[in-house]
C-alpha positions in Angstrom: 0.0 0.0 0.0 1.3 3.5 -0.8 0.7 6.5 1.4 1.1 10.2 0.9 4.3 10.0 2.9 5.8 7.4 0.7 4.7 9.2 -2.5 6.3 12.4 -1.2 9.5 10.5 -0.3 9.7 8.8 -3.7 9.3 12.2 -5.5 11.5 14.2 -3.2 14.8 15.8 -4.2 17.8 13.5 -3.3 19.0 15.9 -0.7 15.6 16.3 0.9 15.1 12.5 1.0 18.6 11.9 2.4 17.9 14.4 5.2 14.6 12.7 6.0 16.3 9.3 6.3 19.2 10.7 8.2 16.8 12.0 10.8 15.9 8.4 11.5 19.5 7.4 12.0 22.7 9.4 11.4 24.3 6.8 9.1 25.2 8.3 5.8 25.8 5.1 3.9 22.5 3.7 5.0 20.6 6.9 4.2 22.1 7.0 0.7 21.3 3.4 0.0 17.7 3.8 1.1 17.3 6.9 -1.0 19.0 5.3 -4.0 16.5 2.4 -3.9 13.6 4.8 -4.8 10.9 4.6 -6.0 9.4 2.1 -3.7 6.2 0.3 -4.6 4.9 0.4 -1.1 6.0 1.2 2.5 6.9 -2.4 3.3 9.3 -2.5 0.3 11.0 0.7 1.6 11.3 -0.7 5.1 12.6 -4.1 3.9 15.3 -2.2 2.0 16.1 -0.1 5.1 16.5 -3.3 7.2 18.7 -5.0 4.6 21.2 -2.2 4.2 21.3 -1.5 8.0 22.4 -5.0 8.9 25.1 -4.8 9.8 26.3 -1.2 10.5 30.0 -0.7 11.0 31.4 0.4 14.4 31.7 3.9 13.1 28.1 3.9 11.9 26.9 2.7 15.2 28.9 5.5 16.9 27.4 8.1 14.5 23.9 6.9 15.2 24.4 6.8 19.0 25.8 10.3 19.1 22.4 11.8 18.2 20.4 9.9 20.8 19.6 11.4 24.2 19.7 9.4 27.4 16.7 7.3 28.0 14.4 9.2 30.3 15.6 12.6 29.2 13.5 14.7 26.9 15.3 15.7 23.7 15.5 19.4 23.2 15.4 21.3 19.9 13.0 21.4 17.0 14.8 19.2 14.6 13.4 15.9 13.3 15.8 13.8 15.5 14.5 15.5 18.6 10.9 15.1 17.5 11.4 11.4 16.9 12.9 11.0 20.3 10.2 12.8 22.1 7.5 10.7 20.4 9.4 7.5 21.3 9.8 8.4 24.9 6.3 9.9 25.3 5.0 6.6 26.6 7.4 6.8 29.6 5.3 9.7 31.0 6.7 12.0 33.6 9.3 10.0 35.5 9.4 10.6 39.2 10.7 9.0 42.4 12.6 5.8 42.4 12.1 5.0 38.7 13.7 8.3 37.7 16.5 7.9 40.2 17.2 4.3 39.1 17.2 5.3 35.4 19.6 8.2 36.1 21.9 5.9 38.1 21.6 3.1 35.5 22.4 5.5 32.7 25.5 6.7 34.5 26.7 3.2 35.2 26.0 2.1 31.6 27.9 5.0 30.2 30.9 4.4 32.5 30.9 0.7 31.6 30.3 0.9 27.8 31.3 4.5 26.9 28.0 5.5 25.2 24.4 6.1 26.1 22.1 3.2 26.8 19.9 2.7 23.8 16.7 0.8 23.6 13.6 1.0 21.4 11.4 2.9 23.8 8.3 2.9 21.7 5.8 0.5 23.2 7.8 -0.1 26.4 7.0 1.1 29.9 9.6 2.8 32.1 9.8 -0.3 34.3 10.4 -2.5 31.3 13.2 -0.2 30.1 14.7 0.0 33.5 14.7 -3.8 33.8 16.4 -4.1 30.4 19.0 -1.5 31.4 19.8 -3.3 34.6 20.0 -6.6 32.8 22.2 -5.3 30.0 24.7 -3.8 32.5 25.7 -7.5 33.0 26.7 -7.9 29.4 30.3 -8.0 28.1 31.2 -5.0 25.8 31.0 -7.1 22.6 27.6 -8.4 23.4 26.3 -5.0 24.4 27.7 -3.4 21.3 25.8 -6.0 19.2 22.6 -5.3 21.1 23.0 -1.5 20.8 23.4 -1.9 17.1 20.3 -4.0 16.8 18.3 -1.6 18.9 19.5 1.3 16.7 18.4 -0.5 13.5 14.9 -1.2 15.1 14.6 2.5 16.0 15.7 3.7 12.6 13.2 1.5 10.8 10.4 2.5 13.1 11.2 6.1 12.5 11.3 5.6 8.8 8.0 3.9 8.9 6.5 6.9 10.7 8.0 9.2 8.0 6.5 7.2 5.2 3.1 6.7 6.7 
């Protein structure tokens, strides 16, 4: 099925389409490959292409995508597309208060000290408690395992964001 978003994406100037995809994940090679695959017959074809060219991302590409993500539980500031995506994804967390907020803050600190980057999880559809449990569980991972999981989470987030853009 095609949508107005997909039709606009298929017809957009290359630079406009690239910027749209880069707002989903700051991975230039991935964005260029997704844009080069246009026109897409339907949204699922576009998402399938996005999944294919995102698996795997290089270490540098993961770093690039991670650099534009706020900490989980912190509201992204700004009016750019990245910030808007993040605010929508974390909206389900509600206003964090009390022990959950404190535990997320402490967990984020511990995670960043252990792994050297922000904790990343697909927040859409997950409660604060689920995210916190995953954070605490993932702190037990070795760095290589955690890097693989972070890359997989980034890809899920990017494809969900692209789906929203094309809907």
